[in-house]
C-alpha positions, 0 to 999 in steps of 0.5 A: 127202421126204414124197412118198416116205415119206408121213407125218412118222412114217414119215420119222422112222422112217427116220432112227431106222433109220439112227441105230440102224445106226451103230456110232459117235456120231450127232450131232443138232441139238437146235434141231430138234423132230424131232431131239428126238423122234429122241433119245427113240428113238435115242442122240444127241450133241446140239448147237445153240443150245439150253441143254440141248444137249451141244455149245452154240453161244454168242456168235454174231457175224454178219459180211458174209460169215461167222459166228463163235461159241463152241462149248462141249461135253464135248471142250472150248471153242473159238472158231469162224469160218466164212466163210459167213453165217447161223445155219444155217452156225454150226449146220452147223459145230457139228455137224461139230466135235462129231462130230470131237471125239466121234471123238477128233480135235483140236477146236482143229485142226478149228476152225482148218480151218473158217477157210479153208472155201471152201464148196461149189457152190450153197450161198451161192455168189457167182456174180458181182459187177458194179457193186456188185451181188452175185449169189448162187446157192443150192439152197434150195427148201424154206421153211425153207431160203429163210428161212435164205438171206434171213436170211443175206443180211440180215446183210451190208450189202446195200442191198436183198435180191432173191430170184429163186425157181424152185419145184421139182416140182408136187407140192411146190409144191401142198403148200407154196405157202402156206408160202413166203409169209412167208420170201420176203416177208422180201426187199425184192423177189421174182420167182417163175418157173414150176415146174421139173418135175423130171420130174413131169407138170403138176398143173392149177392148180399154177404159180409164180403160187400161190407169188407169190400167197402172197408177196403175201398175206404183204405181200411185193413180188413179181412172177411172171415165168413163163419163167426165161429172161425174168428177167435182162432183167426184173430187171437194169434195176432193180438198184442198187449195193449190191443182192444177188440170191439165185437160189434153187431146185433146178432150172436157175436157176443158168443165169441167173446169167451172163446177169443179170450181163451185163445189169447196167449202172451 
């Protein structure tokens, strides 16, 4: 949240303050350069796919609605299955297991519990499946999150990956619009709506159109549909059996999941 902290250095200072105030272990993903910098200032227990991580993720296998991997660390080695897709889910699960093991909990027992993980709202939440079309809602609203979601959808057997993206905040859109281009262009079809303000005043020249232009510049097939309420009628006629539709954003985009499903026909 650079709109609050101002600089990356100030943001990392805040993370260091929190880490240094914790009495117990602090785990951090060594796949992230910022965490590596934090490790030079604060004492971390590292995890990730990186070879030098204390807790190492290996033998990753992707499934339609999940990911499996082997986790090896100071507390032992265990096979892990998470019924949510994507490398990011493997990293999240590894972080939790590493922390629990460092706190003295049984690693195998904790890993077994993840096999029945039901997920949380707005994180790869399947909202509807109709006529072979799956609608998934996710809070992803930063370029890295968007990239992870499209990648996770690709691990399944979807015929095409659609993304409906609602940019969040005018200031964030102004700062990050070019960075959304490549992650969104990785989908087969993209629809970008106007910005969800989150209480901000409009910024002249900043609309969802600049995100759509970034997607087009990155080679993506994209359309700009300004009003969110117009998206279901615009998208539904083009959906085909086997498609997956990702509704991405931190605003009110979940509201179109049901109307979109209602309009899907064979």
